[in-house]
Structures are given as structure tokens and as C-alpha cells.
C-alpha positions as protocol buffer text, in pm:
chain_id: "A"
residue {
  index: 1
  type: UNK
  ca { x: 11287 y: 8095 z: 9626 }
}
residue {
  index: 2
  type: UNK
  ca { x: 11050 y: 8023 z: 9917 }
}
residue {
  index: 3
  type: UNK
  ca { x: 10683 y: 7954 z: 9825 }
}
residue {
  index: 4
  type: UNK
  ca { x: 10558 y: 8268 z: 10001 }
}
residue {
  index: 5
  type: UNK
  ca { x: 10812 y: 8482 z: 9821 }
}
residue {
  index: 6
  type: UNK
  ca { x: 10707 y: 8324 z: 9490 }
}
residue {
  index: 7
  type: UNK
  ca { x: 10340 y: 8409 z: 9547 }
}
residue {
  index: 8
  type: UNK
  ca { x: 10426 y: 8772 z: 9614 }
}
residue {
  index: 9
  type: UNK
  ca { x: 10645 y: 8779 z: 9304 }
}
residue {
  index: 10
  type: UNK
  ca { x: 10349 y: 8660 z: 9096 }
}
residue {
  index: 11
  type: UNK
  ca { x: 10140 y: 8948 z: 9232 }
}
residue {
  index: 12
  type: UNK
  ca { x: 10418 y: 9196 z: 9158 }
}
residue {
  index: 13
  type: UNK
  ca { x: 10447 y: 9067 z: 8799 }
}
residue {
  index: 14
  type: UNK
  ca { x: 10070 y: 9089 z: 8747 }
}
residue {
  index: 15
  type: UNK
  ca { x: 10035 y: 9456 z: 8841 }
}
residue {
  index: 16
  type: UNK
  ca { x: 10365 y: 9563 z: 8693 }
}
residue {
  index: 17
  type: UNK
  ca { x: 10245 y: 9456 z: 8351 }
}
residue {
  index: 18
  type: UNK
  ca { x: 9877 y: 9546 z: 8400 }
}
residue {
  index: 19
  type: UNK
  ca { x: 9831 y: 9834 z: 8646 }
}
residue {
  index: 20
  type: UNK
  ca { x: 9493 y: 9792 z: 8813 }
}
residue {
  index: 21
  type: UNK
  ca { x: 9223 y: 9960 z: 8604 }
}
residue {
  index: 22
  type: UNK
  ca { x: 9442 y: 10033 z: 8301 }
}
residue {
  index: 23
  type: UNK
  ca { x: 9303 y: 9754 z: 8082 }
}
residue {
  index: 24
  type: UNK
  ca { x: 8972 y: 9939 z: 8042 }
}
residue {
  index: 25
  type: UNK
  ca { x: 9126 y: 10253 z: 7890 }
}
residue {
  index: 26
  type: UNK
  ca { x: 9399 y: 10127 z: 7662 }
}
residue {
  index: 27
  type: UNK
  ca { x: 9308 y: 10388 z: 7403 }
}
residue {
  index: 28
  type: UNK
  ca { x: 9449 y: 10664 z: 7628 }
}
residue {
  index: 29
  type: UNK
  ca { x: 9815 y: 10736 z: 7701 }
}
residue {
  index: 30
  type: UNK
  ca { x: 9904 y: 10611 z: 8048 }
}
residue {
  index: 31
  type: UNK
  ca { x: 9999 y: 10892 z: 8284 }
}
residue {
  index: 32
  type: UNK
  ca { x: 9799 y: 11168 z: 8117 }
}
residue {
  index: 33
  type: UNK
  ca { x: 9502 y: 11349 z: 8268 }
}
residue {
  index: 34
  type: UNK
  ca { x: 9284 y: 11198 z: 7997 }
}
residue {
  index: 35
  type: UNK
  ca { x: 9397 y: 10849 z: 8099 }
}
residue {
  index: 36
  type: UNK
  ca { x: 9336 y: 10899 z: 8471 }
}
residue {
  index: 37
  type: UNK
  ca { x: 9000 y: 11065 z: 8416 }
}
residue {
  index: 38
  type: UNK
  ca { x: 8890 y: 10776 z: 8194 }
}
residue {
  index: 39
  type: UNK
  ca { x: 8996 y: 10530 z: 8466 }
}
residue {
  index: 40
  type: UNK
  ca { x: 8785 y: 10718 z: 8721 }
}
residue {
  index: 41
  type: UNK
  ca { x: 8488 y: 10736 z: 8485 }
}
residue {
  index: 42
  type: UNK
  ca { x: 8495 y: 10361 z: 8428 }
}
residue {
  index: 43
  type: UNK
  ca { x: 8550 y: 10269 z: 8792 }
}
residue {
  index: 44
  type: UNK
  ca { x: 8285 y: 10486 z: 8954 }
}
residue {
  index: 45
  type: UNK
  ca { x: 8026 y: 10516 z: 8678 }
}
residue {
  index: 46
  type: UNK
  ca { x: 8039 y: 10184 z: 8493 }
}
residue {
  index: 47
  type: UNK
  ca { x: 8214 y: 9916 z: 8697 }
}
residue {
  index: 48
  type: UNK
  ca { x: 8109 y: 10005 z: 9053 }
}
residue {
  index: 49
  type: UNK
  ca { x: 7875 y: 10306 z: 9078 }
}
residue {
  index: 50
  type: UNK
  ca { x: 7804 y: 10211 z: 9440 }
}
residue {
  index: 51
  type: UNK
  ca { x: 8167 y: 10256 z: 9545 }
}
residue {
  index: 52
  type: UNK
  ca { x: 8176 y: 10627 z: 9630 }
}
residue {
  index: 53
  type: UNK
  ca { x: 7898 y: 10588 z: 9883 }
}
residue {
  index: 54
  type: UNK
  ca { x: 8009 y: 10260 z: 10040 }
}
residue {
  index: 55
  type: UNK
  ca { x: 8379 y: 10348 z: 10062 }
}
residue {
  index: 56
  type: UNK
  ca { x: 8295 y: 10691 z: 10212 }
}
residue {
  index: 57
  type: UNK
  ca { x: 8563 y: 10887 z: 10030 }
}
residue {
  index: 58
  type: UNK
  ca { x: 8431 y: 11216 z: 10170 }
}
residue {
  index: 59
  type: UNK
  ca { x: 8404 y: 11108 z: 10533 }
}
residue {
  index: 60
  type: UNK
  ca { x: 8766 y: 11116 z: 10654 }
}
residue {
  index: 61
  type: UNK
  ca { x: 8867 y: 11481 z: 10625 }
}
residue {
  index: 62
  type: UNK
  ca { x: 9156 y: 11559 z: 10860 }
}
residue {
  index: 63
  type: UNK
  ca { x: 9237 y: 11191 z: 10916 }
}
residue {
  index: 64
  type: UNK
  ca { x: 9571 y: 11021 z: 10863 }
}
residue {
  index: 65
  type: UNK
  ca { x: 9479 y: 10752 z: 10610 }
}
residue {
  index: 66
  type: UNK
  ca { x: 9684 y: 10458 z: 10484 }
}
residue {
  index: 67
  type: UNK
  ca { x: 9598 y: 10260 z: 10174 }
}
residue {
  index: 68
  type: UNK
  ca { x: 9749 y: 9913 z: 10145 }
}
residue {
  index: 69
  type: UNK
  ca { x: 9793 y: 9827 z: 9779 }
}
residue {
  index: 70
  type: UNK
  ca { x: 9726 y: 10163 z: 9617 }
}
residue {
  index: 71
  type: UNK
  ca { x: 9766 y: 10051 z: 9256 }
}
residue {
  index: 72
  type: UNK
  ca { x: 9747 y: 10363 z: 9039 }
}
residue {
  index: 73
  type: UNK
  ca { x: 9612 y: 10566 z: 9331 }
}
residue {
  index: 74
  type: UNK
  ca { x: 9256 y: 10591 z: 9199 }
}
residue {
  index: 75
  type: UNK
  ca { x: 9073 y: 10544 z: 9529 }
}
residue {
  index: 76
  type: UNK
  ca { x: 9345 y: 10716 z: 9729 }
}
residue {
  index: 77
  type: UNK
  ca { x: 9303 y: 11030 z: 9522 }
}
residue {
  index: 78
  type: UNK
  ca { x: 8934 y: 11039 z: 9615 }
}
residue {
  index: 79
  type: UNK
  ca { x: 9021 y: 11024 z: 9986 }
}
residue {
  index: 80
  type: UNK
  ca { x: 9278 y: 11300 z: 9936 }
}
residue {
  index: 81
  type: UNK
  ca { x: 9025 y: 11519 z: 9759 }
}
residue {
  index: 82
  type: UNK
  ca { x: 8794 y: 11453 z: 10054 }
}
residue {
  index: 83
  type: UNK
  ca { x: 9051 y: 11602 z: 10291 }
}
residue {
  index: 84
  type: UNK
  ca { x: 9236 y: 11298 z: 10426 }
}
residue {
  index: 85
  type: UNK
  ca { x: 9616 y: 11306 z: 10472 }
}
residue {
  index: 86
  type: UNK
  ca { x: 9715 y: 11013 z: 10252 }
}
residue {
  index: 87
  type: UNK
  ca { x: 9993 y: 10755 z: 10273 }
}
residue {
  index: 88
  type: UNK
  ca { x: 10013 y: 10444 z: 10055 }
}
residue {
  index: 89
  type: UNK
  ca { x: 10213 y: 10125 z: 10026 }
}
residue {
  index: 90
  type: UNK
  ca { x: 10226 y: 9885 z: 9734 }
}
residue {
  index: 91
  type: UNK
  ca { x: 10430 y: 9578 z: 9653 }
}
residue {
  index: 92
  type: UNK
  ca { x: 10484 y: 9691 z: 9293 }
}
residue {
  index: 93
  type: UNK
  ca { x: 10740 y: 9965 z: 9216 }
}
residue {
  index: 94
  type: UNK
  ca { x: 10554 y: 10065 z: 8901 }
}
residue {
  index: 95
  type: UNK
  ca { x: 10233 y: 10124 z: 9098 }
}
residue {
  index: 96
  type: UNK
  ca { x: 10418 y: 10351 z: 9339 }
}
residue {
  index: 97
  type: UNK
  ca { x: 10565 y: 10543 z: 9046 }
}
residue {
  index: 98
  type: UNK
  ca { x: 10228 y: 10588 z: 8873 }
}
residue {
  index: 99
  type: UNK
  ca { x: 10041 y: 10685 z: 9191 }
}
residue {
  index: 100
  type: UNK
  ca { x: 10309 y: 10937 z: 9289 }
}
residue {
  index: 101
  type: UNK
  ca { x: 10296 y: 11089 z: 8940 }
}
residue {
  index: 102
  type: UNK
  ca { x: 9915 y: 11104 z: 8953 }
}
residue {
  index: 103
  type: UNK
  ca { x: 9909 y: 11292 z: 9283 }
}
residue {
  index: 104
  type: UNK
  ca { x: 10167 y: 11538 z: 9152 }
}
residue {
  index: 105
  type: UNK
  ca { x: 9967 y: 11586 z: 8834 }
}
residue {
  index: 106
  type: UNK
  ca { x: 9663 y: 11691 z: 9038 }
}
residue {
  index: 107
  type: UNK
  ca { x: 9863 y: 11884 z: 9299 }
}
residue {
  index: 108
  type: UNK
  ca { x: 9757 y: 11653 z: 9581 }
}
residue {
  index: 109
  type: UNK
  ca { x: 9992 y: 11572 z: 9871 }
}
residue {
  index: 110
  type: UNK
  ca { x: 10070 y: 11209 z: 9947 }
}
residue {
  index: 111
  type: UNK
  ca { x: 10341 y: 10973 z: 10067 }
}
residue {
  index: 112
  type: UNK
  ca { x: 10417 y: 10649 z: 9879 }
}
residue {
  index: 113
  type: UNK
  ca { x: 10631 y: 10358 z: 9999 }
}
residue {
  index: 114
  type: UNK
  ca { x: 10727 y: 10020 z: 9856 }
}
residue {
  index: 115
  type: UNK
  ca { x: 10615 y: 9751 z: 10101 }
}
residue {
  index: 116
  type: UNK
  ca { x: 10400 y: 9442 z: 10128 }
}
residue {
  index: 117
  type: UNK
  ca { x: 10088 y: 9413 z: 10342 }
}
residue {
  index: 118
  type: UNK
  ca { x: 10234 y: 9164 z: 10587 }
}
residue {
  index: 119
  type: UNK
  ca { x: 10515 y: 9389 z: 10713 }
}
residue {
  index: 120
  type: UNK
  ca { x: 10399 y: 9750 z: 10724 }
}
residue {
  index: 121
  type: UNK
  ca { x: 10689 y: 9996 z: 10777 }
}
residue {
  index: 122
  type: UNK
  ca { x: 10509 y: 10210 z: 11034 }
}
residue {
  index: 123
  type: UNK
  ca { x: 10500 y: 10245 z: 11409 }
}
residue {
  index: 124
  type: UNK
  ca { x: 10201 y: 10114 z: 11598 }
}
residue {
  index: 125
  type: UNK
  ca { x: 9902 y: 10349 z: 11614 }
}
residue {
  index: 126
  type: UNK
  ca { x: 10013 y: 10569 z: 11323 }
}
residue {
  index: 127
  type: UNK
  ca { x: 9683 y: 10607 z: 11134 }
}
residue {
  index: 128
  type: UNK
  ca { x: 9320 y: 10696 z: 11189 }
}
residue {
  index: 129
  type: UNK
  ca { x: 9204 y: 10498 z: 10885 }
}
residue {
  index: 130
  type: UNK
  ca { x: 9344 y: 10198 z: 10696 }
}
residue {
  index: 131
  type: UNK
  ca { x: 9189 y: 10120 z: 10359 }
}
residue {
  index: 132
  type: UNK
  ca { x: 9254 y: 9831 z: 10123 }
}
residue {
  index: 133
  type: UNK
  ca { x: 9042 y: 9735 z: 9824 }
}
residue {
  index: 134
  type: UNK
  ca { x: 9090 y: 9400 z: 9655 }
}
residue {
  index: 135
  type: UNK
  ca { x: 9441 y: 9341 z: 9782 }
}
residue {
  index: 136
  type: UNK
  ca { x: 9459 y: 9132 z: 10098 }
}
residue {
  index: 137
  type: UNK
  ca { x: 9304 y: 8824 z: 9936 }
}
residue {
  index: 138
  type: UNK
  ca { x: 9615 y: 8811 z: 9715 }
}
residue {
  index: 139
  type: UNK
  ca { x: 9871 y: 8799 z: 9996 }
}
residue {
  index: 140
  type: UNK
  ca { x: 9969 y: 8461 z: 10146 }
}
residue {
  index: 141
  type: UNK
  ca { x: 9917 y: 8558 z: 10512 }
}
residue {
  index: 142
  type: UNK
  ca { x: 9589 y: 8747 z: 10501 }
}
residue {
  index: 143
  type: UNK
  ca { x: 9536 y: 8712 z: 10875 }
}
residue {
  index: 144
  type: UNK
  ca { x: 9883 y: 8851 z: 10938 }
}
residue {
  index: 145
  type: UNK
  ca { x: 9799 y: 9146 z: 10715 }
}
residue {
  index: 146
  type: UNK
  ca { x: 9477 y: 9216 z: 10907 }
}
residue {
  index: 147
  type: UNK
  ca { x: 9676 y: 9199 z: 11230 }
}
residue {
  index: 148
  type: UNK
  ca { x: 9914 y: 9459 z: 11084 }
}
residue {
  index: 149
  type: UNK
  ca { x: 9614 y: 9679 z: 11001 }
}
residue {
  index: 150
  type: UNK
  ca { x: 9507 y: 9652 z: 11364 }
}
residue {
  index: 151
  type: UNK
  ca { x: 9857 y: 9734 z: 11486 }
}
residue {
  index: 152
  type: UNK
  ca { x: 9904 y: 10054 z: 11285 }
}
residue {
  index: 153
  type: UNK
  ca { x: 9555 y: 10186 z: 11361 }
}
residue {
  index: 154
  type: UNK
  ca { x: 9503 y: 10425 z: 11648 }
}
residue {
  index: 155
  type: UNK
  ca { x: 9248 y: 10332 z: 11910 }
}
residue {
  index: 156
  type: UNK
  ca { x: 8906 y: 10417 z: 11775 }
}
residue {
  index: 157
  type: UNK
  ca { x: 9042 y: 10410 z: 11419 }
}
residue {
  index: 158
  type: UNK
  ca { x: 8861 y: 10260 z: 11121 }
}
residue {
  index: 159
  type: UNK
  ca { x: 8961 y: 9977 z: 10892 }
}
residue {
  index: 160
  type: UNK
  ca { x: 8780 y: 9949 z: 10560 }
}
residue {
  index: 161
  type: UNK
  ca { x: 8885 y: 9639 z: 10368 }
}
residue {
  index: 162
  type: UNK
  ca { x: 8744 y: 9465 z: 10061 }
}
residue {
  index: 163
  type: UNK
  ca { x: 8807 y: 9097 z: 9986 }
}
residue {
  index: 164
  type: UNK
  ca { x: 8639 y: 8867 z: 9738 }
}
residue {
  index: 165
  type: UNK
  ca { x: 8313 y: 8709 z: 9852 }
}
residue {
  index: 166
  type: UNK
  ca { x: 8290 y: 8329 z: 9861 }
}
residue {
  index: 167
  type: UNK
  ca { x: 7909 y: 8322 z: 9862 }
}
residue {
  index: 168
  type: UNK
  ca { x: 7886 y: 8524 z: 9543 }
}
residue {
  index: 169
  type: UNK
  ca { x: 7724 y: 8451 z: 9209 }
}
residue {
  index: 170
  type: UNK
  ca { x: 8061 y: 8487 z: 9040 }
}
residue {
  index: 171
  type: UNK
  ca { x: 8228 y: 8227 z: 9261 }
}
residue {
  index: 172
  type: UNK
  ca { x: 7959 y: 7958 z: 9252 }
}
residue {
  index: 173
  type: UNK
  ca { x: 7840 y: 8001 z: 8893 }
}
residue {
  index: 174
  type: UNK
  ca { x: 8153 y: 8111 z: 8705 }
}
residue {
  index: 175
  type: UNK
  ca { x: 8431 y: 7941 z: 8905 }
}
residue {
  index: 176
  type: UNK
  ca { x: 8269 y: 7632 z: 9057 }
}
residue {
  index: 177
  type: UNK
  ca { x: 7988 y: 7541 z: 8815 }
}
residue {
  index: 178
  type: UNK
  ca { x: 8096 y: 7666 z: 8473 }
}
residue {
  index: 179
  type: UNK
  ca { x: 8472 y: 7619 z: 8494 }
}
residue {
  index: 180
  type: UNK
  ca { x: 8516 y: 7364 z: 8772 }
}
residue {
  index: 181
  type: UNK
  ca { x: 8233 y: 7124 z: 8687 }
}
residue {
  index: 182
  type: UNK
  ca { x: 8121 y: 7190 z: 8329 }
}
residue {
  index: 183
  type: UNK
  ca { x: 8471 y: 7283 z: 8216 }
}
residue {
  index: 184
  type: UNK
  ca { x: 8613 y: 6974 z: 8393 }
}
residue {
  index: 185
  type: UNK
  ca { x: 8882 y: 7176 z: 8570 }
}
residue {
  index: 186
  type: UNK
  ca { x: 8814 y: 6982 z: 8890 }
}
residue {
  index: 187
  type: UNK
  ca { x: 8863 y: 6655 z: 8701 }
}
residue {
  index: 188
  type: UNK
  ca { x: 9204 y: 6784 z: 8594 }
}
residue {
  index: 189
  type: UNK
  ca { x: 9294 y: 6817 z: 8961 }
}
residue {
  index: 190
  type: UNK
  ca { x: 9267 y: 7195 z: 8983 }
}
residue {
  index: 191
  type: UNK
  ca { x: 9119 y: 7351 z: 9294 }
}
residue {
  index: 192
  type: UNK
  ca { x: 8882 y: 7649 z: 9293 }
}
residue {
  index: 193
  type: UNK
  ca { x: 9177 y: 7864 z: 9409 }
}
residue {
  index: 194
  type: UNK
  ca { x: 9388 y: 7746 z: 9114 }
}
residue {
  index: 195
  type: UNK
  ca { x: 9104 y: 7822 z: 8872 }
}
residue {
  index: 196
  type: UNK
  ca { x: 9068 y: 8172 z: 9015 }
}
residue {
  index: 197
  type: UNK
  ca { x: 9441 y: 8227 z: 8984 }
}
residue {
  index: 198
  type: UNK
  ca { x: 9408 y: 8155 z: 8612 }
}
residue {
  index: 199
  type: UNK
  ca { x: 9095 y: 8358 z: 8534 }
}
residue {
  index: 200
  type: UNK
  ca { x: 9018 y: 8625 z: 8795 }
}
residue {
  index: 201
  type: UNK
  ca { x: 9324 y: 8846 z: 8744 }
}
residue {
  index: 202
  type: UNK
  ca { x: 9404 y: 8709 z: 8401 }
}
residue {
  index: 203
  type: UNK
  ca { x: 9629 y: 8893 z: 8159 }
}
residue {
  index: 204
  type: UNK
  ca { x: 9844 y: 8835 z: 7856 }
}
residue {
  index: 205
  type: UNK
  ca { x: 10141 y: 8793 z: 8088 }
}
residue {
  index: 206
  type: UNK
  ca { x: 9997 y: 8487 z: 8268 }
}
residue {
  index: 207
  type: UNK
  ca { x: 10138 y: 8582 z: 8609 }
}
residue {
  index: 208
  type: UNK
  ca { x: 9866 y: 8388 z: 8795 }
}
residue {
  index: 209
  type: UNK
  ca { x: 9866 y: 8564 z: 9133 }
}
residue {
  index: 210
  type: UNK
  ca { x: 9724 y: 8402 z: 9442 }
}
residue {
  index: 211
  type: UNK
  ca { x: 9347 y: 8458 z: 9478 }
}
residue {
  index: 212
  type: UNK
  ca { x: 9135 y: 8374 z: 9784 }
}
residue {
  index: 213
  type: UNK
  ca { x: 8767 y: 8421 z: 9872 }
}
residue {
  index: 214
  type: UNK
  ca { x: 8601 y: 8468 z: 10210 }
}
residue {
  index: 215
  type: UNK
  ca { x: 8256 y: 8404 z: 10352 }
}
residue {
  index: 216
  type: UNK
  ca { x: 8101 y: 8642 z: 10604 }
}
residue {
  index: 217
  type: UNK
  ca { x: 8190 y: 8400 z: 10884 }
}
residue {
  index: 218
  type: UNK
  ca { x: 8551 y: 8378 z: 10770 }
}
residue {
  index: 219
  type: UNK
  ca { x: 8573 y: 8757 z: 10744 }
}
residue {
  index: 220
  type: UNK
  ca { x: 8445 y: 8799 z: 11098 }
}
residue {
  index: 221
  type: UNK
  ca { x: 8717 y: 8560 z: 11215 }
}
residue {
  index: 222
  type: UNK
  ca { x: 8984 y: 8764 z: 11034 }
}
residue {
  index: 223
  type: UNK
  ca { x: 8864 y: 9077 z: 11219 }
}
residue {
  index: 224
  type: UNK
  ca { x: 8808 y: 8917 z: 11560 }
}
residue {
  index: 225
  type: UNK
  ca { x: 9048 y: 9162 z: 11729 }
}
residue {
  index: 226
  type: UNK
  ca { x: 8834 y: 9456 z: 11617 }
}
residue {
  index: 227
  type: UNK
  ca { x: 8509 y: 9590 z: 11757 }
}
residue {
  index: 228
  type: UNK
  ca { x: 8194 y: 9708 z: 11579 }
}
residue {
  index: 229
  type: UNK
  ca { x: 8257 y: 9498 z: 11267 }
}
residue {
  index: 230
  type: UNK
  ca { x: 8012 y: 9569 z: 10981 }
}
residue {
  index: 231
  type: UNK
  ca { x: 7989 y: 9359 z: 10664 }
}
residue {
  index: 232
  type: UNK
  ca { x: 7848 y: 9470 z: 10329 }
}
residue {
  index: 233
  type: UNK
  ca { x: 7827 y: 9289 z: 9998 }
}
residue {
  index: 234
  type: UNK
  ca { x: 7813 y: 9451 z: 9654 }
}
residue {
  index: 235
  type: UNK
  ca { x: 7940 y: 9434 z: 9295 }
}
residue {
  index: 236
  type: UNK
  ca { x: 7735 y: 9247 z: 9040 }
}
residue {
  index: 237
  type: UNK
  ca { x: 7718 y: 9305 z: 8667 }
}
residue {
  index: 238
  type: UNK
  ca { x: 7430 y: 9244 z: 8429 }
}
residue {
  index: 239
  type: UNK
  ca { x: 7663 y: 9021 z: 8224 }
}
residue {
  index: 240
  type: UNK
  ca { x: 7687 y: 8778 z: 8515 }
}
residue {
  index: 241
  type: UNK
  ca { x: 7311 y: 8721 z: 8496 }
}
residue {
  index: 242
  type: UNK
  ca { x: 7339 y: 8624 z: 8128 }
}
residue {
  index: 243
  type: UNK
  ca { x: 6998 y: 8540 z: 7974 }
}
residue {
  index: 244
  type: UNK
  ca { x: 6813 y: 8631 z: 8293 }
}
residue {
  index: 245
  type: UNK
  ca { x: 6928 y: 8993 z: 8287 }
}
residue {
  index: 246
  type: UNK
  ca { x: 6640 y: 9137 z: 8078 }
}
residue {
  index: 247
  type: UNK
  ca { x: 6389 y: 8975 z: 8313 }
}
residue {
  index: 248
  type: UNK
  ca { x: 6530 y: 9133 z: 8631 }
}
residue {
  index: 249
  type: UNK
  ca { x: 6428 y: 9482 z: 8738 }
}
residue {
  index: 250
  type: UNK
  ca { x: 6684 y: 9735 z: 8856 }
}
residue {
  index: 251
  type: UNK
  ca { x: 6551 y: 9710 z: 9213 }
}
residue {
  index: 252
  type: UNK
  ca { x: 6589 y: 9333 z: 9213 }
}
residue {
  index: 253
  type: UNK
  ca { x: 6931 y: 9365 z: 9055 }
}
residue {
  index: 254
  type: UNK
  ca { x: 7050 y: 9596 z: 9335 }
}
residue {
  index: 255
  type: UNK
  ca { x: 6913 y: 9358 z: 9598 }
}
residue {
  index: 256
  type: UNK
  ca { x: 7100 y: 9071 z: 9434 }
}
residue {
  index: 257
  type: UNK
  ca { x: 7417 y: 9279 z: 9427 }
}
residue {
  index: 258
  type: UNK
  ca { x: 7393 y: 9326 z: 9802 }
}
residue {
  index: 259
  type: UNK
  ca { x: 7344 y: 8956 z: 9864 }
}
residue {
  index: 260
  type: UNK
  ca { x: 7553 y: 8767 z: 9609 }
}
residue {
  index: 261
  type: UNK
  ca { x: 7792 y: 9036 z: 9485 }
}
residue {
  index: 262
  type: UNK
  ca { x: 8163 y: 8969 z: 9430 }
}
residue {
  index: 263
  type: UNK
  ca { x: 8293 y: 9220 z: 9688 }
}
residue {
  index: 264
  type: UNK
  ca { x: 8277 y: 9172 z: 10064 }
}
residue {
  index: 265
  type: UNK
  ca { x: 8346 y: 9504 z: 10233 }
}
residue {
  index: 266
  type: UNK
  ca { x: 8441 y: 9501 z: 10601 }
}
residue {
  index: 267
  type: UNK
  ca { x: 8428 y: 9817 z: 10808 }
}
residue {
  index: 268
  type: UNK
  ca { x: 8572 y: 9768 z: 11156 }
}
residue {
  index: 269
  type: UNK
  ca { x: 8675 y: 9986 z: 11447 }
}
residue {
  index: 270
  type: UNK
  ca { x: 8976 y: 9924 z: 11669 }
}
């Protein structure tokens, strides 16, 4: 098996066994309304309460929207409820099955196809919006995937993509300092990317998918074919601050989230 094919297989194994977001609600039966509602509650109220505003779920009514890497369809369902005409691709058959079932359960229209991000099965200029959250940093050819986003967008269309942020507290404290240096992972010959593959998307199944991080400068280079590129940073938890958390006000915490958060969100126009 070619190396690139192997990396994609690792990603497929990861999210086949652990559908994105399911680990937080294991006390509910997967596929039920109670399960999906608990997933939404955790995602938008506990994990990332900033997400509804930043991702603009309500702002694309009447648009043809594609999500790359839909997972269980959690974000896609919010766009659909906001009036977008939704299409999704995912590399994992189980994700497609769950997302299709979820849309049917809530009587929402949507199209779901099995595909990877590097070879989108659509004609050029097919969509008004392309959305991808936490996916393209797992694919081997991230630049090729961004070029595919550009290709399938109509002129004037919007890309909204989240990748992991290199200049984040999580990367420099958890990955580099605590695990790489103090945990002697670097001395064992492991790179930061190899450490992330072991711990960022960890599961009992030990699939170890590819994980990459991007600085603002690197993100701008990925989106150099686009115009009006806007970068935002968010996603920090109190747990990441450890003993300092009680000393930091909510206002300071939010400011830190927007500077050294784990998510780098790129909004770009074609």
C-alpha cells in the first residue's frame, strides 16, 4: 500500500470506530434523537460555545453548501436548519451512514457521498460555500485539498475552513513542552507530528491518523489563490490553563482563546 493511501486508511479507521463527537455521549444510544441532541449540547454549549457565531450557521440561506468531512453531520445540520442546500463528502462510510440517518431523522434534505478531500467528485464552480472543520489537517495533501475547494467554489463563493493552530497553547505546552521535552518523546526520536498522531485524536483503537498544525503565515500561503482572506483563532479550555485557571478572569480567558486557541479558522472568498 502506498504511504498516502496508508495515511488515509488510518483516518478512516479512526472515525469508523469513534465517530467525531460520539465519545462525549457514550451513555446514549447512537442514532437516537437523544444521542444527537446530547452531541449538539456538548459541542455548542460546553466544548465550543463560540462556534455558532464564528461558523455563521444562519448566514447561508439559499446557498449550495458543501461540507468536506461531515462526520456525523452535526455542523451540517445547523447549516441546513439555517436554510442552506447541503451536500457532504466523507472518507468514512460509517460517517456517511450516520449523517444520512440523522438528516432523515430530522426531516432535513441533504446529499451524502463517499469521497476524500483531495479528489472532490463535483464539477468546477458547483457550490456557493465550502465548509470543513478539523479535517484538512488530517489529509496528506492539504494544499491539494484547498485547491479543490477553490475549484468547486463559484466565483464570489466562500470557503470556511478550520485547521489546527501551530501557535496555540495546546501545541507549545502540551505537545512540545510537556510531551516532547519533559516526556522525552523528542529524545526517543519522535517528531511533534508523531506525538500529535498518538495523542490528539487518540482512541482505544490506536489508529494514529495524520495530524498537522498551521501558523497564520502558513494558512495564508495555503489560501493564496483566494481573495479577502480572514483569519480567526479560538478554542481554549480552562483545563489547559491548569493551576492558573482560577486566577484568570472570563474576559482574559476569551482574549487568550482568540490569540492562542487550538483552532485556526480561515474565511476566504474566491
